Each structure stands twice: as structure tokens, then as C-alpha cells.
N, CA, C and O of each residue as an XYZ file, in Angstrom:
292
protein
N      42.850     -7.459     -1.635
C      41.262     -7.773     -2.288
C      40.754     -7.653     -0.529
O      39.663     -7.132     -0.296
N      41.402     -8.038      0.345
C      40.491     -7.980      1.827
C      40.575     -6.452      2.399
O      40.501     -6.136      3.587
N      40.713     -5.741      1.494
C      41.008     -4.254      1.976
C      39.440     -3.843      2.242
O      38.553     -4.314      1.531
N      39.197     -3.048      3.178
C      37.568     -2.874      3.513
C      37.429     -1.398      2.345
O      38.272     -0.539      2.085
N      35.900     -1.587      1.793
C      35.977     -0.322      1.188
C      35.484      0.544      2.251
O      34.935      0.080      3.251
N      35.697      2.008      2.029
C      35.077      3.380      2.600
C      34.111      3.481      2.523
O      33.624      3.228      1.421
N      33.266      3.885      3.562
C      31.458      4.425      3.307
C      31.821      5.750      2.808
O      32.829      6.447      2.926
N      30.683      5.889      2.209
C      30.457      7.231      1.530
C      30.551      8.266      2.334
O      30.012      8.140      3.434
N      31.236      9.533      2.024
C      30.963     10.640      3.173
C      29.646     11.716      3.240
O      28.872     12.301      2.481
N      29.914     11.575      4.546
C      28.381     12.624      5.139
C      27.928     13.592      3.784
O      28.767     13.847      2.920
N      26.979     13.935      3.720
C      26.641     15.315      2.767
C      26.603     16.340      3.932
O      27.344     17.320      4.000
N      25.645     16.000      4.850
C      25.412     17.016      5.851
C      26.417     17.166      7.510
O      26.339     16.420      8.487
N      27.280     18.364      7.324
C      28.127     18.097      8.601
C      27.530     18.980      9.836
O      27.774     18.745     11.020
N      27.001     19.657      9.526
C      26.000     20.528     10.381
C      24.357     20.168     10.890
O      23.540     20.685     10.128
N      23.805     19.471     11.903
C      22.581     19.430     11.871
C      21.557     21.009     11.698
O      20.362     21.025     11.403
N      22.244     21.972     11.918
C      21.561     23.331     11.886
C      21.223     23.339      9.862
O      20.217     23.834      9.355
N      22.265     22.720      9.148
C      21.838     23.011      7.606
C      20.879     21.789      7.144
O      20.899     21.258      6.034
N      20.174     21.513      8.050
C      18.656     20.973      7.356
C      17.735     21.181      6.353
O      16.925     21.994      6.798
N      17.498     20.927      5.446
C      16.466     21.372      4.840
C      15.019     22.496      5.353
O      14.487     22.232      6.432
N      14.661     23.288      4.804
C      13.086     23.592      5.618
C      12.273     23.143      5.081
O      12.374     22.768      3.913
N      11.317     23.057      5.719
C       9.747     22.198      5.510
C       9.327     22.893      4.380
O       9.447     24.116      4.451
N       8.760     22.321      3.124
C       8.179     23.089      2.238
C       6.867     22.414      2.361
O       6.735     21.457      3.124
N       5.650     22.984      1.466
C       4.825     22.903      1.182
C       4.348     21.023      0.722
O       3.298     20.407      0.906
N       5.486     20.665      0.173
C       5.372     19.018     -0.941
C       6.034     18.092      0.481
O       5.733     16.901      0.416
N       6.801     18.444      1.614
C       7.086     18.285      2.641
C       5.922     17.777      3.227
O       5.776     16.558      3.314
N       5.177     18.464      3.590
C       4.305     18.633      4.519
C       2.927     18.302      3.926
O       2.093     18.259      4.831
N       2.417     18.058      2.744
C       1.807     17.275      1.943
C       1.914     15.896      2.395
O       1.024     15.298      3.001
N       3.178     15.366      2.033
C       3.457     14.018      2.470
C       3.623     13.408      3.496
O       3.544     12.180      3.500
N       3.901     14.139      4.646
C       3.919     13.949      6.279
C       2.601     13.029      6.833
O       1.568     13.151      6.175
N       2.584     12.387      7.657
C       1.577     11.623      8.459
C       1.185     12.580      9.301
O       1.973     13.253      9.965
N      -0.194     12.711      9.325
C      -1.241     13.279     10.333
C      -1.188     12.353     11.402
O      -1.019     11.137     11.304
N      -1.381     13.173     12.666
C      -1.826     12.200     13.804
C      -2.584     13.286     14.660
O      -2.671     14.511     14.586
N      -3.115     12.289     15.534
C      -4.304     12.782     16.396
C      -4.221     12.113     17.631
O      -4.492     10.961     17.969
N      -3.611     13.485     18.464
C      -2.853     12.722     19.654
C      -1.532     11.992     19.476
O      -0.644     12.692     18.988
N      -1.222     10.780     19.755
C      -0.775      9.288     19.508
C      -1.103      8.682     18.459
O      -0.240      7.931     18.002
N      -2.260      8.767     17.808
C      -2.695      8.064     17.015
C      -2.547      8.406     15.506
O      -2.620      9.582     15.149
N      -2.395      7.664     14.846
C      -2.024      7.760     13.519
C      -3.180      7.815     12.432
O      -3.617      6.835     11.828
N      -3.679      9.374     12.259
C      -4.831      9.342     11.740
C      -4.649      8.518      9.782
O      -3.916      9.007      8.923
N      -5.092      7.885      9.680
C      -5.381      7.180      8.240
C      -6.090      7.757      7.227
O      -7.235      8.176      7.397
N      -5.317      7.835      5.850
C      -5.797      8.519      4.919
C      -6.187      7.593      3.849
O      -5.749      6.453      3.692
N      -7.492      8.508      2.772
C      -7.909      7.528      1.727
C      -9.305      7.302      2.623
O      -9.821      7.733      3.654
N      -9.572      6.360      1.573
C     -11.359      5.423      1.663
C     -10.996      5.074      3.250
O      -9.908      4.733      3.713
N     -12.610      5.326      4.115
C     -12.463      4.808      4.683
C     -13.341      3.427      5.243
O     -14.256      3.028      4.523
N     -13.088      2.799      6.369
C     -13.274      1.038      6.135
C     -14.962      1.240      6.309
O     -15.699      2.005      6.932
N     -15.097      0.268      5.525
C     -16.943     -0.378      5.526
C     -16.694     -0.765      6.777
O     -15.754     -1.126      7.485
N     -18.333     -0.488      6.838
C     -18.564     -1.102      8.533
C     -19.695     -2.036      8.094
O     -20.748     -1.993      8.731
N     -19.521     -3.184      6.686
C     -20.039     -4.431      6.475
C     -18.897     -4.641      5.600
O     -19.301     -4.331      4.480
N     -17.645     -5.016      5.522
C     -16.364     -5.354      4.786
C     -17.155     -6.591      3.799
O     -18.062     -7.155      4.410
N     -16.985     -6.962      2.713
C     -17.224     -8.213      2.008
C     -16.233     -9.336      2.255
O     -15.038     -9.041      2.279
N     -16.576    -10.481      2.424
C     -15.888    -12.047      3.112
C     -15.768    -12.666      1.974
O     -16.707    -12.856      1.202
N     -14.366    -13.098      1.751
C     -13.814    -13.960      0.901
C     -14.739    -15.440      0.753
O     -15.471    -15.724      1.701
N     -14.704    -16.106     -0.108
C     -15.790    -17.128     -0.283
C     -15.231    -18.607     -1.416
O     -15.185    -18.541     -2.645
N     -14.905    -19.700     -0.666
C     -14.120    -20.838     -1.861
C     -15.704    -21.432     -2.179
O     -16.806    -21.386     -1.631
N     -15.191    -21.931     -3.234
C     -16.530    -22.649     -4.053
C     -16.385    -23.198     -4.888
O     -15.898    -22.764     -5.932
N     -16.911    -24.771     -4.606
C     -16.795    -25.935     -5.425
C     -17.557    -25.958     -6.448
O     -18.585    -25.450     -6.001
N     -17.793    -26.261     -7.766
C     -18.548    -26.684     -8.294
C     -17.806    -27.652     -9.094
O     -16.604    -27.894     -9.209
N     -19.271    -28.322     -9.816
C     -18.480    -29.590    -10.500
C     -18.813    -29.266    -11.658
O     -19.686    -28.460    -11.980
N     -17.795    -30.188    -12.653
C     -17.414    -29.410    -14.063
C     -18.526    -29.438    -14.811
O     -18.312    -28.909    -15.901
N     -19.630    -29.833    -14.687
C     -20.999    -29.963    -15.506
C     -21.600    -28.568    -15.381
O     -22.146    -28.027    -16.343
N     -21.499    -28.020    -14.244
C     -22.074    -26.862    -13.736
C     -21.591    -25.868    -14.093
O     -22.150    -24.776    -14.193
N     -19.903    -26.280    -14.451
C     -18.789    -24.691    -15.134
C     -18.986    -24.609    -16.285
O     -19.070    -23.467    -16.737
N     -19.135    -25.733    -17.192
C     -19.588    -25.953    -18.427
C     -21.062    -25.132    -18.959
O     -21.293    -24.578    -20.034
N     -21.907    -25.302    -17.770
C     -23.362    -24.696    -18.371
C     -23.742    -23.460    -17.819
O     -24.802    -22.867    -18.019
N     -22.637    -23.056    -16.988
C     -22.648    -21.563    -17.163
C     -21.545    -20.817    -17.986
O     -21.903    -19.722    -18.420
N     -20.429    -21.161    -18.243
C     -19.446    -20.790    -19.420
C     -20.144    -20.795    -20.758
O     -19.846    -19.844    -21.481
N     -21.172    -21.827    -21.330
C     -21.769    -22.034    -22.463
C     -22.852    -20.500    -22.252
O     -23.690    -20.295    -23.130
N     -22.756    -19.611    -21.185
C     -24.424    -18.994    -21.728
C     -23.483    -17.249    -21.666
O     -24.051    -16.237    -21.255
N     -21.795    -17.258    -22.238
C     -21.632    -16.567    -22.857
C     -20.332    -15.715    -22.103
O     -19.875    -16.127    -21.037
N     -19.885    -14.700    -22.660
C     -18.665    -13.930    -22.222
C     -18.912    -12.922    -20.716
O     -19.819    -12.135    -20.988
N     -18.429    -12.694    -19.282
C     -18.515    -12.224    -18.904
C     -19.674    -13.335    -17.734
O     -20.302    -12.882    -16.778
N     -19.674    -14.530    -18.100
C     -20.541    -15.577    -17.049
C     -19.827    -15.401    -15.822
O     -20.516    -15.291    -14.808
N     -18.452    -15.346    -15.701
C     -18.135    -15.359    -13.614
C     -18.536    -14.062    -13.166
O     -18.097    -13.940    -12.023
N     -19.159    -13.033    -13.514
C     -19.455    -11.766    -12.645
C     -21.110    -12.241    -12.491
O     -21.894    -11.546    -11.845
């Protein structure tokens, strides 16, 4: 029971056997401008929203909840 398990054999033996660069690989690759990573997706907002914690009395919440569905919005 103290026998060590062998690791899996290497699937590639020669570094020249690397797969070629495909369009799919390049599509998912990171894009750099110089040494800086260029981010993808939605740009950062110039005026981001700030999280707020608001404490209300129970009677205020009851009155807002009585106004109907969607009162949180």
C-alpha cells in the first residue's frame, strides 16, 4: 500500500510536434499592446455606480411594499 503511483506518460515527446496555430486558437488568445494586456468587452464607465446601504424603518418598508409588485425598483 505504500507503493507510489506512476505519473501519466507524456503525450508529446518532441517540442517540434506542437500543434499549429489555428483560427480558433487565435480567436481566444490575449491581445497585447506593447507589454500591456488590452482588455476586451464592455469599456469601463467614466462614472461608475456606487453601492449604497440604506436602512429604513419597518413602517416605511411596509408602505413601499403595499404599493404593489416591483416596488424595489
